[in-house]
C-alpha positions as CSV (number, residue, x, y, z in Angstrom):
1,X,-48.8,-44.2,-20.6
2,X,-45.5,-42.9,-22.1
3,X,-43.7,-45.0,-24.6
4,X,-39.8,-45.1,-24.3
5,X,-38.3,-43.8,-27.5
6,X,-35.3,-46.3,-27.1
7,X,-36.7,-49.6,-25.9
8,X,-40.4,-49.1,-26.6
9,X,-41.4,-50.0,-23.0
10,X,-44.6,-48.5,-21.6
11,X,-44.1,-46.3,-18.6
12,X,-46.6,-44.5,-16.3
13,X,-47.3,-40.8,-17.2
14,X,-45.6,-39.4,-14.1
15,X,-42.3,-41.0,-15.0
16,X,-39.7,-38.8,-16.6
17,X,-37.3,-41.6,-17.3
18,X,-37.8,-45.1,-18.6
19,X,-38.1,-47.8,-15.8
20,X,-36.5,-50.3,-18.2
21,X,-33.5,-48.6,-19.8
22,X,-33.3,-45.2,-18.0
23,X,-33.7,-43.1,-21.1
24,X,-35.5,-39.8,-20.8
25,X,-39.1,-40.0,-21.7
26,X,-40.6,-37.5,-24.1
27,X,-43.6,-35.4,-23.4
28,X,-46.6,-35.8,-25.7
29,X,-46.4,-32.1,-26.7
30,X,-45.9,-31.1,-30.3
31,X,-42.3,-30.0,-29.7
32,X,-41.3,-33.6,-28.7
33,X,-43.1,-35.5,-31.4
34,X,-39.9,-36.0,-33.4
35,X,-37.1,-38.5,-33.1
36,X,-35.3,-38.8,-29.7
37,X,-32.9,-36.0,-28.8
38,X,-29.2,-36.5,-28.3
39,X,-29.5,-36.7,-24.5
40,X,-31.6,-39.8,-24.8
41,X,-28.6,-42.0,-25.9
42,X,-26.9,-44.1,-23.3
43,X,-23.4,-43.5,-22.1
44,X,-22.3,-46.7,-23.9
45,X,-23.6,-45.3,-27.2
46,X,-21.7,-42.0,-26.6
47,X,-18.5,-43.8,-25.7
48,X,-18.7,-46.1,-28.7
49,X,-19.0,-43.1,-31.1
50,X,-16.5,-40.8,-29.4
51,X,-13.5,-39.8,-31.4
52,X,-10.8,-37.8,-29.7
53,X,-10.3,-34.5,-31.3
54,X,-6.7,-33.7,-32.3
55,X,-5.6,-30.1,-32.9
56,X,-2.3,-29.5,-34.8
57,X,-0.1,-26.7,-33.4
58,X,0.0,-25.3,-36.9
59,X,-3.8,-25.2,-37.3
60,X,-5.7,-21.9,-37.5
61,X,-7.7,-22.9,-34.4
62,X,-4.6,-23.3,-32.3
63,X,-2.9,-20.2,-33.5
64,X,-6.0,-18.1,-33.0
65,X,-6.1,-19.2,-29.4
66,X,-2.8,-17.4,-28.9
67,X,-3.9,-14.2,-30.5
68,X,-2.2,-10.9,-29.8
69,X,-5.1,-9.8,-27.6
70,X,-4.8,-12.9,-25.4
71,X,-1.0,-12.4,-25.1
72,X,-1.5,-8.8,-24.1
73,X,-4.0,-9.8,-21.5
74,X,-1.6,-12.3,-20.0
75,X,1.5,-10.1,-20.1
76,X,-0.1,-7.0,-18.5
77,X,-0.6,-8.6,-15.1
78,X,2.9,-10.0,-15.3
79,X,4.4,-6.6,-16.1
80,X,2.4,-5.0,-13.3
81,X,3.7,-7.5,-10.7
82,X,7.3,-6.9,-11.9
83,X,6.8,-3.1,-11.7
84,X,5.3,-3.3,-8.2
85,X,8.2,-5.4,-6.9
86,X,10.8,-3.2,-8.5
87,X,9.5,0.1,-7.2
88,X,10.7,-0.4,-3.6
89,X,14.1,-1.3,-4.9
90,X,14.3,1.8,-7.0
91,X,13.2,3.9,-4.0
92,X,15.8,2.4,-1.8
93,X,18.5,3.1,-4.4
94,X,17.2,6.7,-4.8
95,X,17.2,7.5,-1.1
96,X,21.0,7.4,-0.3
97,X,21.8,10.2,2.1
98,X,22.9,13.6,0.8
99,X,24.8,16.4,2.4
100,X,21.5,18.1,3.2
101,X,20.3,15.0,5.0
102,X,23.4,14.9,7.1
103,X,23.1,18.6,8.0
104,X,19.4,18.0,9.0
105,X,20.3,15.0,11.1
106,X,23.1,17.0,12.8
107,X,20.7,19.8,13.7
108,X,18.3,17.2,15.1
109,X,21.0,15.7,17.2
110,X,22.2,19.0,18.7
111,X,18.6,20.1,19.4
112,X,18.5,17.3,22.1
113,X,21.4,18.8,24.0
114,X,20.6,22.5,24.0
115,X,19.0,24.2,27.0
116,X,16.7,26.2,24.8
117,X,16.4,24.4,21.4
118,X,13.9,27.0,20.1
119,X,16.4,29.8,20.4
120,X,19.1,28.3,18.2
121,X,20.4,30.2,15.2
122,X,22.6,28.6,12.7
123,X,25.3,30.8,11.1
124,X,27.0,28.0,9.2
125,X,26.2,24.4,8.6
126,X,28.5,22.4,6.2
127,X,29.6,18.8,5.7
128,X,33.3,18.8,6.9
129,X,34.0,15.2,6.0
130,X,32.1,12.3,4.5
131,X,32.6,8.6,3.7
132,X,29.9,7.7,1.3
133,X,30.9,4.0,1.2
134,X,29.8,3.7,4.8
135,X,27.4,6.6,4.9
136,X,29.4,8.4,7.6
137,X,29.3,12.2,7.9
138,X,31.0,14.8,10.1
139,X,29.1,18.1,10.0
140,X,30.5,21.4,11.1
141,X,27.9,23.7,12.8
142,X,28.4,27.3,13.8
143,X,25.4,28.2,16.0
144,X,24.3,30.5,18.7
145,X,21.7,29.8,21.4
146,X,20.4,31.0,24.7
147,X,22.2,29.4,27.6
148,X,20.8,28.5,31.0
149,X,21.4,32.0,32.3
150,X,19.5,33.8,29.5
151,X,22.6,35.0,27.6
152,X,23.6,34.0,24.1
153,X,26.5,31.6,23.5
154,X,28.2,30.9,20.2
155,X,29.4,27.4,19.6
156,X,31.5,25.8,16.8
157,X,30.8,22.1,16.8
158,X,31.6,18.9,14.9
159,X,28.8,16.3,14.9
160,X,29.2,12.7,13.7
161,X,26.3,10.7,12.2
162,X,26.1,7.5,10.3
163,X,23.1,6.6,8.2
164,X,21.6,3.2,7.9
165,X,22.5,1.7,4.5
166,X,20.2,2.8,1.8
167,X,18.2,5.2,4.0
168,X,18.3,9.0,4.1
169,X,16.2,9.2,7.3
170,X,17.5,6.6,9.7
171,X,20.8,7.5,11.3
172,X,22.8,6.8,14.5
173,X,25.3,9.0,16.3
174,X,27.9,8.7,19.1
175,X,25.9,9.1,22.3
176,X,29.0,9.3,24.4
177,X,30.3,12.2,22.3
178,X,27.2,13.7,20.6
179,X,29.2,16.8,19.6
180,X,32.8,17.9,19.6
181,X,33.8,21.5,20.3
182,X,35.7,22.7,17.2
183,X,37.6,25.2,19.3
184,X,39.2,22.3,21.3
185,X,39.2,19.4,18.9
186,X,40.5,19.5,15.3
187,X,38.7,17.8,12.4
188,X,41.6,15.3,12.1
189,X,41.0,14.3,15.7
190,X,37.3,13.6,15.1
191,X,38.0,11.8,11.8
192,X,40.5,9.5,13.6
193,X,38.0,8.7,16.3
194,X,35.4,7.4,13.7
195,X,38.0,5.8,11.2
196,X,37.3,8.3,8.4
197,X,40.0,9.4,6.0
């Protein structure tokens, strides 16, 4: 029989807890021949002796909880998140179209309208007019290419293109007038058509 350390009730050997008060029964081993352990007290005893622990914000314990190491650990993820969200914004600001982007776009546009696009040779390619507030460009191209009869023709063209805001790769152009013959139309005529000064 096991004797309850709290209420002194006799309990069968197979019981682990007292059938009278519910306290944990001790084994008869040498390790447990001492006074009852803390976990044998009832909830009522624990609540009666409980004192709430108050920590002053000026105490060393509180101040140590906000050590520099902990502050660093909490700031690093925050800075990482801020950096990751600001990178796309910086990239968008850095990818405004340049003159070379406009020239490349104009060459792409004219390739769609040539009989033999692989035979084209550019003698001159310059930006004739640009409106950076609206990302509008008029590019002058002096080129020669093989025509449909196998002979070379030389053309002087104005090509208008407008880039999507903040992008140097996405552009649109006038599909009804993809290019303007510079021998027939003046630059002022093309500028007037697209409201450029």
